[in-house]
C-alpha positions in Angstrom: 0.0 0.0 0.0 1.4 3.4 -1.0 0.2 6.6 0.6 1.0 10.0 -1.0 1.0 12.5 1.8 1.2 15.4 -0.7 -2.5 14.8 -1.7 -3.8 14.7 2.0 -5.4 17.7 3.5 -4.0 18.8 6.8 -6.2 18.8 9.6 -7.0 22.0 11.5 -4.7 21.0 14.4 -1.9 20.2 12.0 -2.3 23.5 10.2 -1.8 25.8 13.3 1.5 27.0 14.6 1.8 27.9 18.2 2.6 31.3 19.4 6.1 30.2 20.3 6.7 28.8 16.8 5.6 32.1 15.3 7.8 34.0 17.7 10.7 31.8 16.9 10.2 32.0 13.1 10.0 35.9 13.2 13.1 36.1 15.5 15.1 33.9 13.3 14.2 35.1 9.9 13.7 38.8 10.7 15.4 39.4 13.9 12.4 40.9 15.6 10.9 40.1 18.9 7.0 40.0 18.7 4.5 39.7 21.6 1.5 37.4 21.9 -0.6 40.4 21.8 0.8 41.5 18.4 0.4 38.0 17.0 -3.2 37.8 18.3 -4.0 41.2 16.6 -2.6 40.1 13.3 -4.5 36.8 13.5 -7.6 38.6 14.3 -7.1 40.9 11.4 -6.8 37.9 9.1 -10.0 36.4 10.4 -8.3 33.6 12.4 -10.7 32.8 15.2 -9.0 32.6 18.6 -10.4 31.2 21.8 -11.5 33.6 24.4 -8.8 35.3 26.4 -9.3 35.0 30.0 -6.7 37.6 30.9 -8.7 40.5 29.6 -8.4 44.2 30.8 -10.7 45.1 33.6 -12.1 48.1 31.8 -13.8 48.1 28.4 -11.9 51.1 27.3 -8.4 50.0 28.2 -5.7 51.1 25.7 -3.7 48.4 24.0 -0.7 49.0 22.1 -1.1 48.5 18.3 1.3 46.2 16.4 3.9 48.3 14.4 3.7 47.8 10.6 7.1 46.1 10.3 6.2 43.6 13.0 2.8 43.0 11.3 4.5 42.3 8.0 6.9 39.8 9.9 4.0 38.1 11.5 2.1 37.9 8.3 5.2 36.2 6.7 5.3 33.7 9.6 1.5 32.9 9.1 2.0 32.4 5.5 5.1 30.2 6.1 2.9 28.0 8.5 0.1 28.1 5.9 -2.2 29.6 8.3 -3.3 32.3 5.7 
């Protein structure tokens, strides 16, 4: 029996990189440090649904730092590398 893995679809779990894998890729390839917050912002922008964050700010109008454009580009490159977008 011969199985051609190129033709098989990846499951949703196999197609997701962890935050640590994304951080490592960005650090190795672009030399940038990115936070979990920035990764979550870019994933949300791409429509990647995240589970609910239980470490939310106490007030609704809390100000969060926005991901700088160069880090957003690096995170997008990582998401493309891991075939998440």
